[in-house]
C-alpha positions as CSV (number, residue, x, y, z in Angstrom):
1,F,25.8,-28.6,-29.2
2,F,21.8,-28.0,-28.8
3,L,21.3,-27.6,-32.6
4,M,21.8,-31.8,-32.7
5,R,22.1,-31.0,-36.7
6,R,24.5,-29.9,-39.3
7,R,24.8,-25.9,-39.2
8,P,25.8,-23.2,-42.0
9,P,29.2,-22.7,-42.5
10,R,30.9,-21.0,-39.3
11,S,31.5,-17.5,-41.0
12,T,27.5,-17.0,-41.6
13,L,26.8,-16.3,-38.4
14,D,28.3,-13.3,-36.8
15,R,27.5,-14.4,-33.0
16,S,26.1,-16.6,-31.3
17,S,22.1,-17.6,-31.3
18,A,20.4,-16.3,-28.0
19,A,19.3,-19.9,-26.9
20,S,23.1,-20.9,-26.8
21,D,24.7,-17.6,-25.0
22,V,22.4,-18.3,-21.9
23,Y,24.9,-20.1,-20.5
24,K,28.0,-18.6,-21.6
25,R,29.1,-15.9,-19.0
26,Q,32.4,-13.8,-18.1
27,A,35.2,-15.9,-16.1
28,I,34.9,-14.4,-12.9
29,G,37.8,-12.1,-11.7
30,D,38.5,-11.8,-15.2
31,Q,38.6,-8.9,-17.6
32,R,39.3,-10.9,-20.9
33,E,36.1,-10.8,-23.3
34,E,37.0,-14.9,-23.3
35,T,32.9,-16.2,-22.2
36,R,33.3,-20.0,-20.6
37,F,30.1,-21.9,-19.9
38,D,29.2,-22.3,-16.3
39,F,26.3,-24.9,-15.5
40,A,24.9,-25.2,-12.3
41,F,22.4,-28.5,-11.1
42,S,19.6,-26.2,-11.6
43,Q,20.6,-24.9,-15.1
44,F,20.6,-28.1,-16.2
45,L,16.9,-27.9,-15.3
46,Q,16.4,-25.3,-18.3
47,L,18.2,-27.6,-21.2
48,P,14.6,-29.5,-22.6
49,S,13.1,-25.8,-23.0
50,L,16.4,-24.2,-25.0
51,V,16.5,-27.6,-26.8
52,D,13.0,-26.4,-28.1
53,I,13.7,-22.9,-28.8
54,A,17.2,-23.5,-30.9
55,A,15.2,-26.1,-32.7
56,E,13.7,-23.4,-34.2
57,D,16.9,-21.4,-34.6
58,A,18.0,-24.5,-36.2
59,I,14.9,-24.8,-38.4
60,F,16.0,-21.2,-39.7
61,L,19.3,-21.8,-40.4
62,S,18.3,-24.6,-42.5
63,K,15.8,-23.2,-44.6
64,T,18.4,-20.1,-45.6
65,E,21.1,-22.4,-45.8
66,L,20.6,-22.8,-49.7
67,A,20.5,-19.4,-50.5
68,V,23.6,-18.4,-47.9
69,Q,25.6,-21.3,-50.3
70,S,24.7,-20.0,-53.6
71,N,25.1,-16.4,-52.7
72,Y,28.0,-16.6,-50.1
73,K,29.7,-13.9,-50.3
74,D,27.1,-11.1,-50.8
75,R,25.2,-12.0,-48.1
76,K,26.1,-13.0,-44.5
77,I,23.0,-14.2,-41.8
78,R,22.6,-11.5,-39.1
79,K,22.1,-13.1,-35.4
80,E,19.3,-10.7,-35.4
81,D,17.5,-12.8,-37.8
82,L,17.6,-16.1,-35.6
83,P,14.1,-17.0,-33.8
84,S,15.9,-16.7,-30.1
85,E,16.9,-12.7,-31.0
86,K,13.2,-12.1,-31.4
87,L,11.8,-13.0,-27.4
88,L,12.5,-10.7,-24.4
89,K,15.7,-11.4,-22.9
90,V,15.1,-11.5,-19.1
91,A,17.3,-12.1,-16.3
92,Y,16.9,-13.2,-12.9
93,Y,18.6,-13.7,-9.5
94,Y,17.8,-16.1,-6.9
95,P,19.4,-18.0,-4.1
96,N,20.0,-21.2,-5.4
97,K,17.6,-23.2,-2.7
98,K,14.5,-20.3,-4.6
99,E,16.1,-21.0,-7.9
100,I,15.6,-24.6,-8.0
101,E,12.6,-24.4,-6.5
102,M,11.1,-21.7,-9.4
103,I,12.9,-23.7,-12.1
104,E,10.5,-26.6,-10.9
105,K,7.3,-24.9,-10.6
106,K,8.3,-23.5,-14.5
107,F,8.6,-19.8,-13.0
108,I,11.5,-18.5,-14.7
109,V,11.9,-21.6,-17.5
110,S,12.8,-20.3,-21.1
111,N,9.7,-20.6,-23.5
112,K,8.6,-19.0,-27.1
113,K,8.0,-15.4,-25.8
114,V,10.8,-15.1,-22.6
115,L,14.2,-16.0,-22.2
116,F,15.4,-16.6,-18.9
117,Y,19.4,-15.8,-18.3
118,P,20.7,-16.4,-14.5
119,L,22.2,-13.5,-13.5
120,Q,25.9,-14.3,-11.8
121,I,26.2,-11.3,-9.1
122,D,30.6,-12.4,-8.5
123,A,30.6,-11.8,-12.4
124,P,30.8,-8.4,-14.6
125,L,27.2,-7.8,-14.7
126,D,27.5,-5.0,-17.9
127,K,29.0,-7.6,-19.6
128,Q,26.3,-10.0,-18.9
129,G,23.5,-8.4,-20.9
130,P,21.9,-6.5,-22.4
131,F,18.9,-7.9,-21.1
132,D,15.1,-6.2,-21.1
133,A,13.9,-7.0,-18.2
134,F,14.7,-8.3,-14.5
135,I,12.9,-10.5,-12.1
136,H,14.5,-11.6,-8.7
137,K,14.5,-12.0,-4.6
138,C,17.7,-10.8,-3.2
139,S,16.5,-10.8,0.3
140,N,19.6,-12.6,1.2
141,L,21.8,-10.1,-0.6
142,M,20.3,-7.5,1.6
143,I,20.7,-9.6,4.9
144,E,24.0,-9.6,3.7
145,E,24.7,-6.3,3.5
146,F,22.2,-4.5,5.6
147,V,22.1,-6.6,8.8
148,E,25.7,-8.3,8.3
149,R,27.3,-6.0,6.9
150,S,29.5,-8.8,5.3
151,S,29.3,-7.3,1.7
152,K,28.4,-4.9,-1.0
153,R,27.2,-6.9,-3.8
154,F,23.2,-5.6,-3.1
155,T,24.3,-2.2,-3.4
156,I,26.5,-3.4,-7.1
157,L,23.3,-5.1,-8.3
158,Q,20.7,-1.6,-6.8
159,E,23.5,0.5,-8.8
160,Y,23.0,-1.8,-12.1
161,T,19.4,-2.1,-12.2
162,E,19.6,2.1,-12.2
163,R,22.2,2.5,-14.6
164,N,20.1,0.4,-17.1
165,S,16.4,1.8,-15.6
166,K,16.1,3.0,-19.6
167,S,16.6,0.3,-21.3
168,M,15.7,-2.8,-19.1
169,V,12.8,-3.3,-16.5
170,T,12.9,-4.2,-12.7
171,I,9.9,-6.3,-11.8
172,D,9.7,-4.8,-8.2
173,P,11.6,-1.9,-7.4
174,L,14.8,-3.4,-5.1
175,E,14.1,-0.8,-2.9
176,G,10.7,-1.8,-2.4
177,L,12.0,-5.2,-0.7
178,K,13.2,-3.5,2.3
179,M,10.1,-3.5,4.0
180,T,10.1,-7.2,3.7
181,L,13.4,-7.7,5.7
182,Y,11.6,-6.2,9.2
183,R,8.2,-7.1,10.4
184,T,8.0,-3.9,12.1
185,V,8.5,-2.1,9.2
186,S,6.3,-3.9,7.1
187,N,3.2,-3.3,9.9
188,Q,4.1,0.4,9.5
189,R,3.9,0.1,5.4
190,L,1.0,-2.0,5.7
191,E,-1.1,0.4,8.2
192,E,-0.8,3.5,5.8
193,A,-1.7,1.3,3.3
194,L,-4.7,0.4,4.8
195,A,-5.7,4.0,5.5
196,T,-5.6,5.3,2.1
197,S,-8.7,6.8,0.6
198,A,-8.6,4.1,-2.1
199,I,-8.9,0.9,0.3
200,L,-11.5,2.5,2.7
201,E,-13.2,3.1,-0.4
202,I,-13.0,-1.0,-1.4
203,S,-14.2,-1.7,2.3
204,R,-17.0,0.3,2.4
205,K,-18.5,-0.7,-1.2
206,H,-18.4,-4.4,0.2
207,N,-19.6,-3.6,3.9
208,A,-16.6,-5.4,4.9
209,K,-13.4,-4.2,7.2
210,L,-9.7,-5.4,7.3
211,K,-7.1,-4.5,9.9
212,I,-3.3,-5.4,11.0
213,P,-3.6,-6.9,14.4
214,Y,-2.5,-5.2,17.1
215,S,1.8,-5.7,17.4
216,K,4.0,-3.6,19.9
217,A,8.0,-3.4,18.7
218,L,10.1,-4.5,21.6
219,F,13.5,-3.1,21.6
220,N,16.2,-4.3,23.3
221,H,13.6,-5.6,26.0
222,N,13.8,-7.1,29.4
223,A,10.6,-9.3,30.0
224,E,9.7,-7.6,32.9
225,D,9.6,-3.7,31.1
226,S,7.9,-5.4,28.2
227,L,5.5,-7.2,29.8
228,K,4.5,-4.2,32.2
229,A,3.6,-2.0,28.8
230,I,1.9,-4.7,27.3
231,K,-0.4,-4.7,30.1
232,Q,-0.8,-0.9,30.4
233,D,-2.5,-1.7,26.4
234,I,-4.3,-4.3,27.6
235,E,-6.0,-2.0,30.0
236,K,-6.6,0.7,27.6
237,S,-8.4,-2.2,25.6
238,L,-5.9,-2.1,23.2
239,C,-4.9,-5.7,23.2
240,N,-5.7,-8.8,25.2
241,F,-4.4,-12.2,25.6
242,S,-3.5,-14.2,23.7
243,F,-0.2,-13.3,21.9
244,L,2.3,-14.7,18.9
245,I,5.7,-13.5,19.9
246,K,8.1,-13.1,16.5
247,L,11.4,-12.3,15.9
248,A,11.3,-8.5,14.2
249,E,13.4,-10.3,11.1
250,S,10.9,-11.9,8.8
251,C,13.3,-14.0,6.9
252,Q,16.6,-15.4,6.1
253,T,17.6,-15.6,9.6
254,A,17.3,-18.9,11.2
255,D,15.1,-18.0,13.8
256,S,12.3,-16.1,11.9
257,H,9.9,-18.3,11.6
258,C,9.9,-19.5,15.1
259,L,7.0,-18.5,16.9
260,T,5.8,-18.6,20.5
261,I,2.1,-18.7,21.8
262,A,1.6,-16.8,25.3
263,T,-2.0,-17.5,26.5
264,N,-2.2,-15.2,29.8
265,E,0.6,-12.8,31.7
266,E,2.8,-16.2,33.3
267,G,3.4,-17.3,29.7
268,L,4.2,-13.9,27.9
269,K,6.8,-13.3,30.7
270,K,8.5,-16.8,30.1
271,A,8.2,-16.5,26.2
272,L,9.7,-13.5,26.5
273,D,12.6,-15.2,28.8
274,K,13.8,-17.4,26.1
275,G,17.3,-17.5,24.9
276,V,15.8,-16.9,21.1
277,Y,14.2,-13.8,21.7
278,I,17.0,-12.2,24.4
279,G,18.8,-9.0,22.9
280,K,16.5,-9.5,19.7
281,E,13.8,-7.1,18.4
282,L,10.4,-8.8,18.7
283,I,6.9,-8.3,17.6
284,V,3.9,-9.0,19.9
285,Q,1.1,-9.5,18.1
286,Q,-2.5,-10.4,19.2
287,L,-3.7,-13.8,18.5
288,I,-6.9,-13.2,16.8
289,K,-9.9,-16.5,16.6
290,H,-10.4,-17.4,13.2
291,S,-12.0,-20.6,13.3
292,T,-8.6,-22.2,12.2
293,T,-8.4,-21.3,8.7
294,L,-6.3,-19.1,7.0
295,Y,-6.4,-17.8,3.5
296,K,-3.1,-17.7,1.5
297,V,-4.0,-15.0,-1.1
298,Y,-0.5,-15.1,-4.2
299,T,0.1,-11.8,-6.3
300,L,1.4,-12.5,-9.9
301,G,0.7,-8.6,-10.5
302,E,-2.9,-7.2,-10.8
303,D,-4.0,-10.3,-13.3
304,Y,-3.6,-13.2,-11.5
305,L,-4.7,-13.5,-8.1
306,T,-5.2,-17.0,-6.3
307,Y,-5.8,-18.3,-3.1
308,H,-6.1,-21.4,-1.3
309,H,-7.7,-21.8,2.2
310,R,-5.5,-24.3,5.2
311,K,-5.6,-25.5,8.6
312,S,-4.6,-22.2,11.3
313,L,-4.1,-22.5,15.0
314,P,-7.3,-23.8,16.8
315,S,-9.4,-21.3,18.4
316,V,-8.7,-23.0,22.2
317,L,-5.3,-24.3,22.4
318,P,-4.4,-27.2,25.0
319,I,-1.3,-25.5,26.2
320,P,-0.9,-24.5,29.7
321,S,0.4,-20.8,29.1
322,H,2.8,-20.4,26.4
323,A,4.4,-22.7,23.2
324,Q,6.8,-23.0,20.8
325,F,6.6,-23.7,17.4
326,D,8.1,-23.2,13.8
327,S,5.7,-22.1,11.2
328,Q,7.3,-23.8,8.1
329,K,6.3,-27.3,9.8
330,P,2.9,-28.7,10.5
331,F,1.3,-27.9,13.6
332,P,1.3,-29.9,16.6
333,A,-1.4,-32.6,16.5
334,E,-2.1,-32.7,19.9
335,W,-3.4,-29.3,19.2
336,F,-6.3,-30.5,17.4
337,T,-9.2,-32.5,18.8
338,G,-10.1,-33.4,15.2
339,K,-13.0,-31.8,15.3
340,E,-12.4,-28.9,13.7
341,E,-14.0,-28.0,10.4
342,I,-12.0,-26.0,7.5
343,V,-14.4,-24.1,5.9
344,D,-13.7,-21.7,3.0
345,K,-15.6,-18.8,3.9
346,M,-13.7,-15.7,2.6
347,N,-15.6,-12.9,0.2
348,K,-12.8,-13.7,-2.9
349,D,-14.2,-10.1,-4.4
350,F,-13.3,-8.3,-1.5
351,I,-9.9,-9.8,-0.6
352,F,-8.8,-9.7,-4.2
353,E,-9.7,-6.0,-4.2
354,I,-7.8,-5.3,-1.2
355,S,-4.6,-7.9,-2.4
356,K,-4.3,-5.3,-5.6
357,A,-4.9,-1.9,-4.3
358,L,-2.4,-2.7,-1.7
359,M,0.1,-3.9,-4.6
360,K,-0.2,-0.5,-5.8
361,A,0.0,1.1,-2.1
362,I,3.9,-0.6,-1.6
363,D,4.5,-1.1,-5.0
364,L,5.7,-4.8,-5.1
365,T,3.4,-7.1,-7.2
366,I,5.3,-10.9,-6.8
367,L,3.6,-11.8,-2.8
368,G,2.4,-13.9,-0.1
369,L,-0.8,-12.5,1.8
370,D,-1.7,-14.1,4.8
371,Y,-6.0,-13.5,5.8
372,I,-7.6,-14.8,8.5
373,L,-11.2,-13.6,9.4
374,E,-12.1,-13.4,12.9
375,E,-14.5,-15.2,14.7
376,G,-17.8,-13.3,15.3
377,S,-17.1,-10.2,14.2
378,G,-16.7,-11.2,10.7
379,C,-13.7,-8.7,9.7
380,Y,-10.9,-9.7,8.2
381,Y,-7.2,-9.4,9.5
382,L,-3.9,-9.2,7.4
383,V,-1.5,-10.8,9.7
384,D,1.5,-11.7,7.5
385,L,3.2,-10.2,3.7
386,N,6.0,-12.2,2.4
387,Y,7.7,-11.1,-1.2
388,Y,7.9,-14.5,-3.8
389,S,6.3,-16.7,-1.5
390,S,6.4,-20.0,-1.8
391,F,3.0,-20.4,-4.3
392,R,2.4,-23.4,-2.6
393,H,-0.3,-26.1,-4.4
394,E,0.8,-24.1,-7.5
395,S,2.7,-26.3,-10.3
396,D,2.9,-24.3,-13.8
397,L,2.9,-20.5,-13.6
398,N,5.3,-19.9,-16.7
399,E,2.5,-18.7,-18.4
400,K,1.4,-15.9,-15.6
401,I,5.0,-14.9,-15.2
402,T,5.6,-14.1,-18.8
403,S,3.0,-12.4,-19.1
404,L,3.5,-10.3,-16.0
405,I,6.8,-9.2,-18.0
406,I,5.6,-8.9,-21.2
407,K,3.1,-6.4,-19.2
408,V,5.5,-4.8,-17.4
409,Y,7.7,-4.4,-20.2
410,N,5.0,-3.0,-23.1
411,E,4.1,-0.2,-20.4
412,K,7.8,0.7,-20.0
413,I,7.5,0.8,-24.3
414,K,4.7,3.1,-24.4
415,G,5.7,5.3,-21.5
416,I,8.8,5.7,-23.5
417,A,7.4,6.8,-26.6
418,K,4.8,9.3,-24.7
419,Q,8.0,10.8,-23.5
420,F,9.4,10.8,-26.9
421,Q,6.4,12.3,-28.3
422,F,5.7,14.9,-25.9
423,I,9.9,16.0,-26.7
424,L,8.5,16.3,-30.2
425,L,5.9,18.5,-29.7
426,S,7.5,21.0,-27.6
427,L,10.2,21.4,-30.0
């Protein structure tokens, strides 16, 4: 139904075109070679782009139809001859909600360079390819396996990418995503990255500083002991009131976006006693005054970085001792006077160069990085990192993600060619 025009005799095509193969999948739990259409709502959003690609196949077939019919016995159109077969085949996996969001932003919509295929995790993976590249956000699978211990789907996916690593590039290694599950782990990795010579040199070059806010991990805490440990750090001038209290789990849990502000000792004790935090691993992070402005940097590899500044927490909070809020929702209006000025003061060259260096240090390329600029000192702080952020304010990223995939794929091909050349020279 993709072509919408008369086709050559069925026997002239030995297999179906790539455009129509996008939605053919193995029957789940069935080892037969039969395929079936398995449409989800999100995949219907892909149809307009697939029709355009299939139309090019149709034009190719119509031009060759006369030649096929006049010399039918000696000639056969191969699947490899179709225009769609010259496109990169890219498998993707996202949780359902994220998949729809990425299609709406045209992030994973097929075009004249790349065909995107939804990878079905619960079907045999090797029968769905072969693919040239794989792009993903599989933190939900990691949570299932490493936190809930309820499935092995992440291990199956990881083994699949390793098994096909010679022929398929994975945009960001699956192993690297583990650091994004826990704020304790990501803070440690970022601290290590900021201490590298490359990032220190960037700071010297721009005469600017970047730090990670003071944070304390609390394991199986009780409020009294935790408060005592933090007061000791205050006495050492490592931190001061106020604080942000967060769960150590940074994604895929119902309470991971539940944050609490504590402005004094009483507020911190009450915050630590809250039911949502009891028995959980927590992060207590220094709250930095930052002129009510946060800078959100989005990265799609080193060739595309963009940022937006937006309203953040006010410097003076009109709360008695503590307050809880959802970081995914607007801040309470009563926290603001209406006189706050949200001014863009970010040193773009410095922050972009730092962000590129961070990508290399942690081996992840599709990031959302939250920076703030401390009042008075002019020191930048990296307060949060997210993999595959929402790309808020960005509407059409199709060209950008396509360029990233092609660049990574070409680099792998060049690497293979160099290895082959080295082997030939050594013979």
